[in-house]
MARKEMI-351873 format. One record per residue (C-alpha): residue in three letters; chain; residue number from 1; z, y, x. Coordinates in nm, 3 decimals. Last residue first. Example, Ala and Ser with C-alpha at 12.3 -4.5 7.8 and 13.67 -1.06 7.14 Angstrom:
<nodes>
> r;c;k;pz;py;px
> ser;A;2;0.714;-0.106;1.367
> ala;A;1;0.780;-0.450;1.230
</nodes>
This chain:
<nodes>
> r;c;k;pz;py;px
> lys;A;348;-1.712;-0.260;-2.049
> asp;A;347;-1.607;0.032;-2.271
> lys;A;346;-1.332;0.177;-2.053
> phe;A;345;-1.466;0.035;-1.726
> tyr;A;344;-1.604;0.362;-1.589
> trp;A;343;-1.330;0.593;-1.725
> asn;A;342;-1.033;0.373;-1.634
> leu;A;341;-1.182;0.310;-1.290
> gly;A;340;-1.235;0.682;-1.231
> met;A;339;-0.880;0.763;-1.341
> pro;A;338;-0.745;0.497;-1.106
> val;A;337;-0.969;0.624;-0.821
> thr;A;336;-0.863;0.989;-0.845
> ile;A;335;-0.485;0.976;-0.795
> asn;A;334;-0.381;0.669;-0.595
> leu;A;333;-0.701;0.633;-0.396
> ile;A;332;-0.719;1.004;-0.317
> leu;A;331;-0.349;1.005;-0.221
> leu;A;330;-0.393;0.704;0.007
> arg;A;329;-0.702;0.857;0.168
> val;A;328;-0.506;1.176;0.227
> leu;A;327;-0.220;0.980;0.383
> gln;A;326;-0.438;0.774;0.618
> tyr;A;325;-0.638;1.074;0.740
> thr;A;324;-0.333;1.296;0.792
> leu;A;323;-0.115;1.025;0.946
> ile;A;322;-0.378;0.929;1.205
> ile;A;321;-0.437;1.294;1.297
> ser;A;320;-0.063;1.359;1.335
> val;A;319;-0.025;1.037;1.536
> asn;A;318;-0.257;1.156;1.813
> glu;A;317;-0.261;0.853;2.046
> gly;A;316;-0.005;0.743;2.308
> met;A;315;-0.079;0.374;2.258
> ser;A;314;0.258;0.277;2.107
> met;A;313;0.244;0.590;1.892
> gly;A;312;-0.099;0.497;1.756
> ala;A;311;0.021;0.148;1.660
> leu;A;310;0.323;0.303;1.490
> cys;A;309;0.093;0.534;1.294
> met;A;308;-0.133;0.244;1.190
> glu;A;307;0.163;0.033;1.073
> ala;A;306;0.336;0.314;0.885
> ile;A;305;0.022;0.428;0.703
> gly;A;304;-0.084;0.075;0.604
> gly;A;303;-0.413;-0.081;0.708
> pro;A;302;-0.778;-0.013;0.626
> ala;A;301;-0.859;0.150;0.963
> met;A;300;-0.997;0.505;0.947
> ala;A;299;-0.712;0.691;1.121
> leu;A;298;-0.663;0.400;1.360
> phe;A;297;-1.033;0.421;1.447
> ala;A;296;-1.026;0.797;1.501
> thr;A;295;-0.722;0.776;1.728
> ile;A;294;-0.889;0.497;1.927
> leu;A;293;-1.213;0.692;1.958
> ser;A;292;-1.023;0.986;2.102
> phe;A;291;-1.019;1.332;1.947
> gly;A;290;-1.320;1.557;1.987
> tyr;A;289;-1.384;1.659;1.626
> ile;A;288;-1.749;1.564;1.578
> gly;A;287;-1.785;1.283;1.834
> ser;A;286;-1.447;1.129;1.746
> leu;A;285;-1.538;1.140;1.377
> tyr;A;284;-1.876;0.968;1.422
> tyr;A;283;-1.746;0.694;1.653
> ala;A;282;-1.458;0.634;1.408
> met;A;281;-1.705;0.604;1.119
> gly;A;280;-1.880;0.317;1.296
> val;A;279;-1.550;0.144;1.375
> ser;A;278;-1.431;0.185;1.015
> val;A;277;-1.757;0.037;0.884
> ala;A;276;-1.700;-0.267;1.107
> ile;A;275;-1.345;-0.293;0.970
> ile;A;274;-1.482;-0.283;0.614
> leu;A;273;-1.731;-0.558;0.701
> leu;A;272;-1.473;-0.787;0.862
> ile;A;271;-1.241;-0.758;0.563
> gly;A;270;-1.529;-0.824;0.321
> thr;A;269;-1.634;-1.136;0.511
> ile;A;268;-1.278;-1.268;0.490
> ile;A;267;-1.259;-1.196;0.116
> phe;A;266;-1.602;-1.347;0.046
> pro;A;265;-1.526;-1.669;0.236
> met;A;264;-1.183;-1.690;0.068
> leu;A;263;-1.304;-1.649;-0.292
> lys;A;262;-1.306;-2.021;-0.374
> gly;A;261;-0.938;-2.031;-0.280
> thr;A;260;-0.886;-1.801;-0.579
> glu;A;259;-0.851;-2.113;-0.797
> lys;A;258;-0.516;-2.195;-0.638
> ile;A;257;-0.396;-1.847;-0.731
> arg;A;256;-0.491;-1.916;-1.092
> ala;A;255;-0.278;-2.232;-1.102
> pro;A;254;0.017;-2.049;-0.946
> asp;A;253;0.004;-1.776;-1.215
> leu;A;252;0.135;-1.448;-1.081
> leu;A;251;0.315;-1.193;-1.297
> met;A;250;0.664;-1.293;-1.181
> gly;A;249;0.552;-1.229;-0.823
> met;A;248;0.487;-0.866;-0.908
> tyr;A;247;0.841;-0.830;-1.043
> leu;A;246;0.992;-0.987;-0.731
> gly;A;245;0.777;-0.769;-0.505
> ile;A;244;0.879;-0.441;-0.666
> ser;A;243;1.248;-0.533;-0.650
> ile;A;242;1.215;-0.655;-0.291
> gln;A;241;1.046;-0.334;-0.181
> ala;A;240;1.312;-0.118;-0.348
> val;A;239;1.596;-0.323;-0.196
> met;A;238;1.442;-0.284;0.151
> met;A;237;1.394;0.088;0.097
> leu;A;236;1.762;0.114;0.006
> ala;A;235;1.870;-0.080;0.316
> asp;A;234;1.645;0.128;0.542
> pro;A;233;1.813;0.447;0.427
> val;A;232;1.579;0.690;0.250
> pro;A;231;1.381;0.915;0.480
> gln;A;230;1.519;1.266;0.526
> phe;A;229;1.323;1.555;0.384
> thr;A;228;1.138;1.799;0.610
> gly;A;227;1.044;2.145;0.488
> phe;A;226;1.072;2.335;0.160
> phe;A;225;0.711;2.406;0.060
> tyr;A;224;0.530;2.108;0.214
> ser;A;223;0.807;1.852;0.170
> cys;A;222;0.866;1.965;-0.189
> ala;A;221;0.496;1.936;-0.276
> ser;A;220;0.463;1.591;-0.119
> ala;A;219;0.785;1.474;-0.286
> cys;A;218;0.649;1.584;-0.625
> leu;A;217;0.313;1.417;-0.569
> ile;A;216;0.452;1.085;-0.445
> pro;A;215;0.742;1.086;-0.696
> gly;A;214;0.496;1.125;-0.986
> leu;A;213;0.240;0.877;-0.849
> leu;A;212;0.479;0.582;-0.843
> arg;A;211;0.673;0.609;-1.170
> pro;A;210;0.366;0.778;-1.329
> thr;A;209;0.151;0.462;-1.305
> pro;A;208;-0.159;0.606;-1.480
> ile;A;207;-0.145;0.976;-1.585
> his;A;206;-0.053;1.032;-1.952
> leu;A;205;0.036;1.401;-1.892
> lys;A;204;0.385;1.340;-2.034
> gln;A;203;0.423;1.043;-1.801
> leu;A;202;0.304;1.257;-1.511
> thr;A;201;0.578;1.513;-1.574
> phe;A;200;0.858;1.257;-1.625
> ala;A;199;0.769;1.065;-1.309
> gly;A;198;0.757;1.377;-1.093
> val;A;197;1.072;1.535;-1.235
> phe;A;196;1.273;1.212;-1.212
> ala;A;195;1.150;1.120;-0.863
> ile;A;194;1.230;1.464;-0.724
> pro;A;193;1.566;1.479;-0.903
> val;A;192;1.676;1.144;-0.752
> leu;A;191;1.485;1.171;-0.421
> trp;A;190;1.702;1.472;-0.336
> leu;A;189;1.955;1.217;-0.214
> trp;A;188;1.739;1.195;0.100
> ser;A;187;1.921;1.505;0.220
> his;A;186;1.707;1.791;0.347
> gly;A;185;1.607;1.750;0.710
> asn;A;184;1.830;1.750;1.017
> val;A;183;1.866;1.371;1.034
> ala;A;182;1.488;1.317;1.037
> ala;A;181;1.527;0.985;1.210
> pro;A;180;1.403;0.974;1.567
> pro;A;179;1.055;0.828;1.616
> val;A;178;1.038;0.476;1.763
> val;A;177;0.799;0.455;2.055
> val;A;176;0.660;0.108;2.108
> gly;A;175;0.563;0.057;2.470
> lys;A;174;0.268;0.213;2.646
> leu;A;173;0.002;-0.026;2.520
> glu;A;172;-0.337;0.050;2.670
> ala;A;171;-0.648;0.096;2.459
> gly;A;170;-0.976;-0.058;2.578
> leu;A;169;-1.180;-0.036;2.259
> gly;A;168;-1.237;-0.410;2.211
> his;A;167;-0.928;-0.575;2.357
> val;A;166;-0.661;-0.318;2.266
> val;A;165;-0.816;-0.160;1.957
> leu;A;164;-0.961;-0.491;1.836
> phe;A;163;-0.627;-0.671;1.861
> pro;A;162;-0.445;-0.382;1.689
> val;A;161;-0.705;-0.384;1.406
> ile;A;160;-0.732;-0.761;1.349
> ile;A;159;-0.374;-0.849;1.250
> ile;A;158;-0.291;-0.543;1.039
> ala;A;157;-0.638;-0.546;0.884
> gly;A;156;-0.615;-0.914;0.791
> met;A;155;-0.271;-0.872;0.635
> leu;A;154;-0.387;-0.575;0.427
> arg;A;153;-0.707;-0.742;0.312
> leu;A;152;-0.526;-1.072;0.252
> thr;A;151;-0.270;-0.903;0.028
> gln;A;150;-0.528;-0.697;-0.161
> met;A;149;-0.760;-0.993;-0.223
> val;A;148;-0.478;-1.227;-0.329
> met;A;147;-0.316;-0.976;-0.565
> val;A;146;-0.644;-0.858;-0.720
> val;A;145;-0.761;-1.216;-0.782
> ser;A;144;-0.423;-1.314;-0.930
> phe;A;143;-0.425;-1.012;-1.162
> asp;A;142;-0.761;-1.108;-1.315
> val;A;141;-0.865;-0.785;-1.485
> lys;A;140;-1.004;-0.748;-1.838
> pro;A;139;-0.660;-0.798;-1.995
> asn;A;138;-0.530;-0.487;-1.816
> asn;A;137;-0.151;-0.473;-1.806
> glu;A;136;-0.097;-0.616;-1.456
> ser;A;135;-0.416;-0.465;-1.314
> met;A;134;-0.299;-0.104;-1.293
> leu;A;133;0.025;-0.189;-1.115
> leu;A;132;-0.156;-0.419;-0.874
> met;A;131;-0.410;-0.148;-0.795
> gln;A;130;-0.137;0.109;-0.730
> thr;A;129;0.065;-0.120;-0.505
> met;A;128;-0.237;-0.219;-0.295
> gly;A;127;-0.402;0.122;-0.272
> gly;A;126;-0.472;0.157;0.099
> pro;A;125;-0.817;-0.001;0.100
> leu;A;124;-1.000;-0.077;-0.229
> cys;A;123;-1.108;-0.443;-0.230
> gly;A;122;-0.893;-0.602;-0.500
> met;A;121;-0.940;-0.325;-0.756
> val;A;120;-1.315;-0.342;-0.706
> cys;A;119;-1.314;-0.722;-0.724
> ser;A;118;-1.115;-0.732;-1.048
> gln;A;117;-1.344;-0.472;-1.206
> leu;A;116;-1.658;-0.657;-1.094
> asn;A;115;-1.565;-0.996;-1.242
> ala;A;114;-1.447;-1.290;-1.031
> tyr;A;113;-1.652;-1.613;-1.053
> ser;A;112;-1.830;-1.555;-0.722
> his;A;111;-2.161;-1.434;-0.578
> arg;A;110;-2.232;-1.120;-0.781
> ser;A;109;-1.864;-1.027;-0.792
> thr;A;108;-1.836;-1.043;-0.413
> trp;A;107;-2.144;-0.822;-0.361
> trp;A;106;-2.011;-0.564;-0.608
> ala;A;105;-1.669;-0.567;-0.437
> ile;A;104;-1.831;-0.520;-0.094
> val;A;103;-2.029;-0.224;-0.228
> ile;A;102;-1.711;-0.080;-0.383
> ser;A;101;-1.522;-0.118;-0.055
> ala;A;100;-1.798;0.057;0.139
> gly;A;99;-1.788;0.349;-0.104
> val;A;98;-1.409;0.382;-0.088
> ala;A;97;-1.405;0.382;0.293
> val;A;96;-1.706;0.617;0.311
> leu;A;95;-1.545;0.852;0.057
> ser;A;94;-1.219;0.865;0.254
> ser;A;93;-1.395;0.922;0.585
> glu;A;92;-1.609;1.199;0.440
> leu;A;91;-1.309;1.366;0.275
> val;A;90;-1.107;1.368;0.598
> gly;A;89;-1.405;1.481;0.805
> val;A;88;-1.491;1.767;0.568
> thr;A;87;-1.131;1.888;0.545
> gln;A;86;-1.075;1.889;0.920
> ser;A;85;-0.900;2.220;0.987
> ala;A;84;-0.730;2.234;0.646
> leu;A;83;-0.621;1.871;0.664
> glu;A;82;-0.462;1.915;1.006
> his;A;81;-0.273;2.220;0.881
> met;A;80;-0.169;2.033;0.565
> thr;A;79;-0.026;1.752;0.775
> glu;A;78;0.164;2.005;0.985
> ala;A;77;0.306;2.158;0.666
> thr;A;76;0.438;1.814;0.575
> phe;A;75;0.308;1.523;0.362
> asn;A;74;0.531;1.242;0.492
> arg;A;73;0.783;1.302;0.208
> gly;A;72;0.525;1.166;-0.038
> ile;A;71;0.530;0.807;0.087
> gly;A;70;0.908;0.758;0.086
> tyr;A;69;0.941;0.942;-0.245
> gly;A;68;0.688;0.705;-0.403
> ala;A;67;0.868;0.400;-0.260
> val;A;66;1.200;0.512;-0.411
> cys;A;65;1.039;0.579;-0.749
> leu;A;64;0.858;0.244;-0.736
> gly;A;63;1.187;0.062;-0.678
> leu;A;62;1.336;0.226;-0.985
> glu;A;61;1.037;0.108;-1.190
> arg;A;60;1.080;-0.249;-1.060
> trp;A;59;1.440;-0.247;-1.181
> glu;A;58;1.320;-0.129;-1.523
> arg;A;57;1.067;-0.414;-1.540
> pro;A;56;1.353;-0.662;-1.532
> trp;A;55;1.308;-0.977;-1.317
> tyr;A;54;1.312;-1.310;-1.500
> val;A;53;1.353;-1.673;-1.398
> gln;A;52;1.345;-2.005;-1.580
> ala;A;51;1.298;-2.253;-1.294
> gly;A;50;0.979;-2.463;-1.282
> ile;A;49;0.973;-2.539;-0.908
> val;A;48;0.652;-2.334;-0.877
> lys;A;47;0.800;-2.039;-1.064
> trp;A;46;1.102;-2.022;-0.835
> phe;A;45;0.882;-2.031;-0.525
> met;A;44;0.641;-1.770;-0.663
> ser;A;43;0.925;-1.528;-0.722
> ser;A;42;1.046;-1.572;-0.363
> val;A;41;0.695;-1.528;-0.222
> ile;A;40;0.646;-1.200;-0.411
> gly;A;39;0.988;-1.070;-0.308
> gly;A;38;0.923;-1.156;0.057
> leu;A;37;0.588;-0.979;0.036
> leu;A;36;0.767;-0.661;-0.068
> phe;A;35;1.031;-0.733;0.196
> pro;A;34;0.779;-0.763;0.480
> ile;A;33;0.564;-0.454;0.405
> pro;A;32;0.358;-0.539;0.717
> val;A;31;0.427;-0.863;0.912
> ala;A;30;0.593;-0.804;1.250
> met;A;29;0.704;-1.172;1.275
> phe;A;28;1.068;-1.058;1.272
> gln;A;27;0.989;-0.852;0.962
> phe;A;26;0.832;-1.156;0.796
> leu;A;25;1.148;-1.356;0.867
> ala;A;24;1.367;-1.074;0.733
> gly;A;23;1.149;-1.062;0.421
> ile;A;22;1.186;-1.437;0.369
> leu;A;21;1.564;-1.409;0.396
> met;A;20;1.582;-1.103;0.173
> ala;A;19;1.354;-1.263;-0.087
> leu;A;18;1.577;-1.572;-0.089
> gly;A;17;1.878;-1.352;-0.160
> phe;A;16;1.698;-1.163;-0.438
> met;A;15;1.589;-1.484;-0.608
> met;A;14;1.940;-1.626;-0.573
> leu;A;13;2.087;-1.311;-0.727
> gln;A;12;1.835;-1.334;-1.012
> arg;A;11;1.919;-1.702;-1.058
> val;A;10;2.290;-1.616;-1.089
> arg;A;9;2.210;-1.339;-1.338
> leu;A;8;2.009;-1.583;-1.551
> met;A;7;2.288;-1.842;-1.534
> ile;A;6;2.536;-1.584;-1.661
> asp;A;5;2.302;-1.482;-1.942
> phe;A;4;2.255;-1.845;-2.047
> lys;A;3;2.632;-1.902;-2.052
> gly;A;2;2.682;-1.605;-2.280
> met;A;1;2.801;-1.255;-2.191
</nodes>
């Protein structure tokens, strides 16, 4: 191993260490996906100071497999039962969320320098990782625009939604309830064959981002047919998030990110509009199916699955309903939307 290779490994260790520190700070501040964002910030720091840094794509792929298993294992028989009894509501809410996001993206593209495809991929709720993966290799898409829009959308939703639920809808906090680990489920080590089979199958079928979607679908099927699977250890999930974030950060151009400042008024307006749509849809769902307005709003809100479920638990709401709506929307976004985008923008 030459001197350059040794220095490269040292920088990679330093990048990873800085990402851990930033991620721990974000976690302390209750920021969503803290270590993924920590990896992005760490990469950006090294690029800004002009250091020669590199993060292998293969390491990112391994991180995606772990994340895909972590998402898919949530799809249990109980989730399917909720889906079967409320199929129309779940599909309606997902289509409304996607439709509202597309309208906001069209409006943003008409009044800013960003093209329609970049805006659509930046506005879609719940598909941050998938949209970033799709945009990195597409020359028609501005990766920096997608990254900034998706990050601010997620951060804005996580900050605004709990505040609105408590102060606007009258929810009462009952203390954060931490669910017990699924220690009696199938071993988390099953993620290795599950991730391999899922990724290999979708790669052969030429489905976009097979390293993420394959494990999601395969883990979902296994969880439904064979019962509960243990979550991966927190340390492994942390490493996976950092690896994904470091690679994503390598793709960012600091100069382009500075230019996205012109999009801030449109991004903020878009966040407020999608939350307003979520409130309206929540009133409709709670009236049709009888669960509380707060449960319906958390189920519709454009935040992360874990964050919205934890918020529901702390307020004594129906977490099964929240999980079902959030997870199905995530699966729809990760499976159908990418194929739709590829088809619509293929010749544009």
